[in-house]
C-alpha positions, 0 to 999 in steps of 0.5 A: 499500500505504502508504495502505491501511495508515494507515486500518487502523492507525486502525481498530484503534486505535479498536477497542483503545480501545473494548475498553479501556473495556469492560474498565475498566467491567467491573472498576469497583468496585461501589458499597457501601451504608451502613447505619444503624440508628436513625441510627447508622452500622454497620460490618459485617465483610462489605460489603453488596451492591446487586444488581439495585436490591435491598440485600443485607447480611451476616446478622450485621447481623441477629443482632448489631446488631438482636439477633434470633436467627439459626440457620444450617444448612450442610446445607440452606442455610437461615437461620431468623431469630426475633424472638420473635414471627415466624419466617422461613426463607430458603434460599440462592438461593431467592427463596421464604421461609417466614414463620410457615410460609407462602410469600412471594415475595421480590425477590431470594434470599439469596446465599452470598458467598465460601463463608462469608458469607450475604447477605440481602434487608434490606427483606424481612426488616426489614419482616417483623419490624417494622422500618422501612426507608428508602432515600437514593438520594443517599447510597446509604444504607439507614436501618433504624428499630427500636423498643426490644426489650422483651427488657430491663426497662423502667424509664424515669426521668422524660423531663424529667431526662436524663444525659450520660455523660462518660467510661467506663473500666476500674479493675482495683480497682473495676470499670468506672467511669462518670463522668456528669452529670445524673440517671442511671438503669440498667435492670437488667442481663440476661444473653445467651448465645452468647457470654455477655454482660451488657447494661446499658441507660441510658434517657434517656442521651446521650454527651458530644461527646468520647465521641461522637467515638469512634464511628467504627462502631456501637460503641466496644470496650476489651479487659480483660486482668486481670479473671477474669470481663470480656474486654471491654466495649462501649458504643453508642448503642442508640436515639436516640428515646428516647435510650438508651446501652447497655453490653455486658460480654463475659465470659470464655469458660465464665465466669458472673458477676453485675453490680451497679451502684452509683451515689454520686449525685455523678456516678460510677456503678460496675459490678462483676462477681462470682461468681453467688450459688448459692441453697442448695436448701433452704427456699424464700426470700420470697415463700414458697409459697402456704399452701393446703389442697386441698379442691376446688381444681384447679391448672391447671399449664403445662408448656412444651416449649422450641422445636419444629418449624423451631425445633430449639434447641441441637445436642447433642454426640451429633447430636440436637436440644434440642426432642426432649429437652424435649418427651420430658420435658414428655410425662413430666411430663404423664403423671404429673400426669394421676395427680394429683387436684388438678392439671391439666396443659396442654401449650403444645407438645404435639407437634413444631411451632413455637410463638411465645413470645408464643403460649406466654404467651397459652396460659397466660393463656387457661387461667388457669394457676396455674403455668408451667414451661418446660423447656430444655436449655443449651449452651456453646462449651466442652464441659466446661461442665456443670450444672443451673440455673433462671431466674426473672424476677418475684419472685413466681416465685422461691420456685417456682424455689427448690423445683423446681430443688432436686428437679431437681438431685436428679434429674439429679445434675449440678453445682448451677448454682444459681437465677438471675434471667433476663430471658426473654420466657416468664417475664416476660410471664406473670402466674402464677408462671413459671420456665425449667429448663435441665436440662444441657448438650447440649454436654457429653457426660456431660450430653447422655447423661443428658438422652436417657436414658429412665430419667433422664428418667422420674427428672427428671419425677418429681422436677419433679412432687414439687417442683410438689406441695411448692410447692402444698402437696399432698405 
């Protein structure tokens, strides 16, 4: 009995060891790939994953680090990504994507991790949006190379002269103080929403070794507690080719502000935040509207209904989409302009379909438009925010913005939020006077009720037409 018992014990020992090894292998921690954007290490909140040799990354990498617009629908489990030129629609656990409404097969479908984090295949999405992707097997690293987005003014200084930022600090009396060596040039500040922030880029600018050592992740963040406008500022390397430093000013909730950059020319640059200047809706400032006589001249006016199709825009507090209000108001404006002898209205989006920003600009140029008016509605996380505002980019558009805004505010009866500079694709890339109207806030119950009201839309349409005629000296 003893001789038989010993081999059995040995067999059980070996068997136990085998199963123990399997259990350890099954619980081994998966390798987390590293992500680099323009050679800058990213530190996303949720870890990327490698599934069947495909790297999946959190959707925030695309929206926050790469700067693309991302919309998520929990009802349909769809992710829509825009870069102004292309649109990609992904569905959780479906390896078929829609790229500009064309079906494309992917090697791996998007995943929902822990019921809250959306993971997408980084190579597929990046290459569809024109980003170069490289994989380094030895370090398990993904390198993304993205050219500088044209969403900021291009004011490149002499490439021979470069500057180095040596310190960035906040002073409650003066604002943000930047010390530098060399010759620094700041691009015009531009605003972004959701959340509200102001972005300032410094081309041909690097950071000193001391500041560079602070970049443990993708950026350095500094909280501010005693400024009515500023909640936090962030700085990072936006691009290495060419070297570009980026400063982001995160504004307090429900606060709008303008940034002014002052350079003493002696190595100190100061950035102040102030309340936006509201243009008095009276006589337009320079450049003045053109002095014309009707004669036989017929003006081509493009009415651009914002969003559309798979890009619904903001979601209103009453459950409807922005694209509906934009299109409805645009059609009413066109119907009134059709009655004008010296105006030919043209709709860039006459129906509920997706049109790229570049397509809207091309439409206006091809039709030799004299004016371009884009109709939108606003949104804010704080439901109490209300009002009407108008944006322009080029100085040649400011007079048109002033005139139309005056009439639009009269029609909506909402808070006058003023005429503002905005670095927007359709107002920047067009060549004729071009503006973008934010009729009201869909996140506000009162505003939303007005924007979807048929009688109110008729009044807005009539005032927009009156503004067009006043600007063209046809009234």
